[in-house]
N, C-alpha and C positions, 0 to 999 in steps of 0.2 A: 262487344262481347269476342268481335272475333278478334280483337284487337288481343286482347287476354288469348285467344289459343293460337294464334301467330308468333304470339313473346314466350307460349311456354313452349312451343314446338321449336323453336327456336334457342333457347334453353335448353331443351330435352338434346338435339342437335352437340348443342358444346359441349354438354356433359358426355356424351358417348365418346366423341373426336376426343374427350381428354383423358378419358378411364382409357379409352383403344391406344393413346402412346406412350400411355404408364405401361401396360400388357406387353409391348414389342420395343419399350426403352432398354436401352442397355449402356450401364454406366462404365464407365472405360478408367480403369487405372494404369498409371506408370509404372513399376515396383524396380525398378533398375537399382534402390538403394536399399530392398529390404535383406537381410541376410544372407538368405538364401539365394539369388541373385545375381551379388553385385559383380561378382566371378566373371557372368557369362558377355555384359557388353564389349565388348573388341576382341571376342575369339573370334578366328577367322578359321573358315570350312573350304572346304573344295569339293563340287557336283561330281559322282560318280557315277553319274548316268543322267542322260538325257528328262529333261522335266520341262512340261507346259505352264506358262504364265499364263492365268487365266480368272475371270470373274464368273461370279456363279447368275444366272438372271433370274434367281428366286426372290435374292436378297443383297442388302451393299455391304459392303465391308471397305476399309477405309484406302488399305493396298490392294491391288491384285494378288491373286495367292499362286504359291508354287507345289505343282505335286501330278502324278502321277495317274495312273486309269484303276491300278493297282490300289489304292486311299481314298481315289474316287471316281466312283462310275460313271457317270457323265461323262469323264472324258474318252478321245477314243485311247486303244490296249496300246499304239505304237505309237510315238512323236514324231510327227512329220512336220518340216517347216510348212509344207503345202498347205494345212488346217491352220495356216497364222491369221485370226483374221472372220473364224469359223462365227458363224451364230449355233449353237448346238441347242438343242430343248432343256439342256438343264444350268451350259455354260457357253459362253463369248470364251475363244480363246485369242492372246493377244501377243502370247511369244513363246519363243523356248529358251530357256534354260540349261547349255549344254554342256556334257561331259567336259571337266576339268575346270570350265568357269569359276571364281573366284569369288567368294563376299565373307561379310564381319554379321556380326550379328549386334545392331544401334540401339538396340531398345528389349525389356521385358515386359509385355503389355497382359493386366489381365482385365479381360469382360465380365462381367458381371449383370445376364439376365433370369426371368422367369422361370427360362429352361437353364440357367445352370451357370456355374461360373467355369472361364477357362481361359487358360494362360497362352497364350502365340510369343515369338520371337520377329522381332520386322528388323529386316534382314537389307542391306547394301551393297550390292555388287560393288567390288572392287574396281572396277573400270564403271564409276559409275556412269558418266560426263557421254561413256560412247551407247548408250539405253536408255530407251524411250523411256522403260518403266523400269529403274534401276534399285526403285525402295517396293519389299515384298512382305507378304504378310508367310510366315513358313509354317501354319499349323497343320497341315498334312501331310511335310513328310517329317512331321518332330516323335516321338513315342512321350506318349501321355502318360504311362501307367506311375512310374515313381512321385505325378499327383498326389497319390492315391493316400502316399504313406509321407504327405507334408516337402517331398524333395523338388527340383525341378525338374522341368521334363530337360529331356534329350534331344534332339539331333538323330535322326537313325540313320546308322552306318549307309545301308546301302542307297542312301538318297545323297550322302555326304562328309566326308570326314574334315574331323579338324587339322585344320594346317598347326604345326608349331613352325613360332618366328626362330630365326635365327638367333 
């Protein structure tokens, strides 16, 4: 009888773990080839203001994120290199993207979960070999309002401007 009870408990634990994994799962799709996004990879930008490179403490992301306090309240209001390595309650600061730093969009990614669907750009610094975190997730410096009408999101002009190639 004890074997059946233990076996049932083990089965219950496995079912609960499986359901929990499904609830927290994120389906990642690279949508570079879809018509709305084909022109985005390769576009170059220049940062217009200093931003933190960070990661959230509450959840994992594939790449470090970039943003400021204006969009991510867990970040300090002023960007200061002395805070690199700081473990704040909501975020861990990994580095700084400086005004004038150049990057390009390398990929457009769609993340689908039970919380919803988001589009984000994976960006790469032009001087990637000189950086500890050369590839970043630009979600927090993007304008996502065009997505509501089926258009691709854009980089917010207060964070970075598009560089027109010579």
